[in-house]
C-alpha positions as CSV (number, residue, x, y, z in Angstrom):
1,M,12.7,-54.4,-49.5
2,T,13.7,-50.9,-48.6
3,T,15.3,-49.7,-45.4
4,S,15.6,-46.1,-44.3
5,T,18.6,-44.7,-42.6
6,P,18.1,-43.5,-39.1
7,S,20.3,-40.3,-39.4
8,M,18.9,-39.1,-42.7
9,K,15.3,-40.0,-43.3
10,R,15.2,-38.3,-46.7
11,Y,16.2,-41.4,-48.7
12,T,15.8,-45.1,-48.6
13,T,18.1,-47.8,-49.7
14,T,16.9,-50.8,-51.7
15,E,18.2,-54.3,-51.5
16,Y,20.5,-53.5,-54.5
17,G,22.2,-50.6,-52.6
18,K,20.4,-47.9,-54.6
19,Q,19.2,-44.8,-52.8
20,N,15.8,-43.4,-53.7
21,M,15.1,-39.8,-52.9
22,F,11.5,-39.3,-51.6
23,A,9.9,-36.1,-50.5
24,H,9.1,-35.7,-46.8
25,E,5.5,-36.4,-46.0
26,P,4.0,-33.4,-44.4
27,Q,2.6,-33.6,-40.9
28,I,-1.2,-34.3,-41.1
29,Q,-3.2,-31.3,-40.0
30,V,-6.7,-31.6,-38.8
31,D,-8.9,-28.8,-40.0
32,T,-10.8,-27.5,-37.0
33,D,-12.8,-25.0,-39.1
34,H,-16.4,-26.1,-38.3
35,D,-17.8,-23.4,-40.5
36,Y,-16.9,-25.2,-43.8
37,W,-20.4,-26.5,-44.5
38,K,-22.0,-23.2,-43.7
39,N,-19.6,-21.4,-46.0
40,A,-20.1,-24.0,-48.7
41,E,-23.9,-23.6,-48.6
42,L,-23.7,-19.8,-48.6
43,T,-21.4,-19.9,-51.7
44,N,-23.7,-22.4,-53.5
45,G,-26.7,-20.2,-52.8
46,R,-25.0,-17.1,-54.0
47,L,-23.8,-18.7,-57.2
48,A,-27.4,-20.0,-57.8
49,M,-28.8,-16.5,-57.4
50,I,-26.2,-15.1,-59.8
51,G,-27.1,-17.8,-62.3
52,L,-30.8,-16.9,-62.0
53,V,-30.1,-13.2,-62.5
54,I,-28.0,-13.9,-65.6
55,G,-30.7,-16.2,-67.0
56,I,-33.4,-13.5,-66.5
57,F,-31.1,-10.9,-68.0
58,N,-30.4,-13.0,-71.1
59,Y,-34.1,-13.7,-71.5
60,T,-35.1,-10.0,-71.3
61,V,-32.3,-8.6,-73.5
62,F,-31.8,-11.4,-76.1
63,G,-35.0,-13.4,-75.8
64,W,-33.3,-16.7,-74.8
65,V,-32.0,-18.2,-71.6
66,I,-29.3,-20.3,-73.3
67,P,-27.6,-18.5,-76.1
68,G,-28.3,-20.1,-79.5
69,I,-31.4,-22.0,-78.3
70,A,-34.6,-20.0,-78.9
């Protein structure tokens, strides 16, 4: 069983009298950014287009899409 001191909430005392130092838990913040999914979809689409361009470039220059596999 642990008890925390009212004046200093940075540490707790066990039943053996030992004090354990714990970090403060940060205040929970709710992210109100509603554009997260829109930004994620845009990023995924852009990365897919970059991958397609790189694949076409490798095929036209070196003759393979995946290096080492003909």
